[in-house]
N, C-alpha and C positions, 0 to 999 in steps of 0.2 A: 377263027378267033386266035389271037396270039396267046401264048401261055398254056394252051391245051396240049396235054401230052398224050401221044399215042403209045400207051403202055405196052401193048403187044409188040409194036415195032421196036420200042426200047429194049424189051426183053430179048427179042430176036437178035438185035444188034449186040447186046452183051453176050448172049449165047455164042454168037459167031466169033466175037472177040476172044473169048476164053476157050473156044474149040469144043463147045458142047453141041454135038450133033446126034444123029440117029444111033450111031454105034455106041456112044456113051450112054444115051438114054436106055438102050437095050441092056447095057451092063447094069445100070441103076435098077431096072425092072428085075433083072436076074437076082438081085440081092433081097428080093421080097421075103424069102424064107428066113434069112438072117435078121432082117429088120423086124419081121413079125415075132420072131423068137425073143429078140433082145430090146424091143422098143421101150418097155417099162424100165428095164435095167439102165439103158442109156439115158433116158430122161430123168430117172432118179439121180444118176450121177451128176447131171447138169444142175439139178436143184440142190444137191448136196454141196456143189461148188458155190452156188449163189449164197447159200447160208453161211459160208465161211467168211464172207466179206460184208462188213456193216453197210456199205453203200448199196449193196444188192439185197442184203437181208431185210432191210427196212421195208421193202415192198411186200414182205410176207408176214409182217407182224400185225397182230390184232391190237385192239385198244388196251389190252393188259400188258403189251410189250412182249408177249410170247408169240412164237410162230403159230399162225392161224393154220391149223392142219387141214381144215376143209378147203381153204383157199389154195394151199399147197397141192392138195390132191387134184383140184380142178385144173391148176396150171400144168401139172405133170400130164394129166390126161390130154390137155390141149396140145402140148408139145409132142406127145406121142402120136396124136392124130395128125399133126402137121408132118411129122417124120414119115408116117405111113403114107400119107397123101402125096408126099414128094416122090414116091415110087412111080406114080402115074403122072408125073410132071408133063405139062404140055403148054405150048405157047398158043393160047387162044384168047378170046376177048375177056374171059372171066378170071383165069388163073392169076395174071399179074395184078388185077384189081384186088383180089383176095389177099395177095401178099402185101400189096400197098396198104390195105386196110389194117393188116397186122402191124405194120410199121407205124401207122397213124395212132393206133390204140396205145402202142408203147410210148409214143412221143407226146401224147396229149392225155394226161391223166383225167379220170372222171372227177367231177366237182367234189365229191365226198373224199377224194384222195389227192386233191390238187396240192395240198401242203407238202406232199412228197416230191413234187416236181416230176419231170419226165424220167422214164427209165433211160439212163444215159446211153447214147449211141455206142459208146465204147463197150458197154456191156453186151449190146447186140453183136458187135464185131467179135468180142471175146467168146460169146456163146457159140457163134458159128465155128470159130476156131476149135473150141472145146469139142463140139460135135464132130468136126472133121477128124480130130485125133481119136475120139472114141470109136467112130465108125471104122477107121483104119485098123485100130487095134482089134475090133470085133471081127472084121473080115479076115485078118491074119489068123485069128484064133479059130474061127468057125469054118473057113474054106480050106479044102484039101489042096487046092492048087495055088501056090504062092504068087504066081504070075497073075492069075485071075484076081486074087485079093488086091494086088497093087493096082491093076487096071480098074477094078471096081471103086477103089478108094479115090483114084484120080478122077473118075467119072463123077462121083459124089462131090468131090471138091469143086469141080466146075459147076455142077448144078447148084451147090450152096452159094457160090460166088454170084451166080446170076440172081438168085433169090435175095442175097444180101444187098445187091444194088437197089432192088425195088424196095426192100425193107427200109433201107436208109433214106430213100426218097421221101418216106413218111416223116422224116426228121427235118422239115424245112427249118424249124427252130426247136430248140429244147427249152422247156420251161424250167426255171431255176427252182431249187428247193425253197419253200416258203416256211416261215416259222409256224409251228402247229398252233391251232387255236385250241382253247380249252375244250376237252371232250370230243375233239374231231380226230378220226383216224382213217 
């Protein structure tokens, strides 16, 4: 069937293109203690960043126009789960589909939030960049060996780029922001 994508093959191709191999994946796995220790702090900083920008902040507001703290906590937990799960990254039949599903969820808002439009793909790219920088800073702060910290940061950068390719594949199109209907949030 034309148009069917072999997601594991695509992920393998991008991994090869960016140089993500067994040695880099072992470096990523070796960072588990740092990620475990700092996952909540790292994800909190991502969401603090989102809340500084009105185009990103709007996705976290309740009907009253205030930040929906319950939603924010759920999103932070979800991002921390993804970050921890990335430690065990593997190219199999399931992993790329889960990453693609995340991209689709971000690019296709649920009906009750359709008026907000898609989470812009530029925010997805910016988030990955923000995480890359935060991880690099954390590795340099937490690891005794500066060379290992650099190599771990590079390995994570490659891993995040492989994931970003699949995340953005969920953005076949972005839905524009629509005027809000009365009483809809």
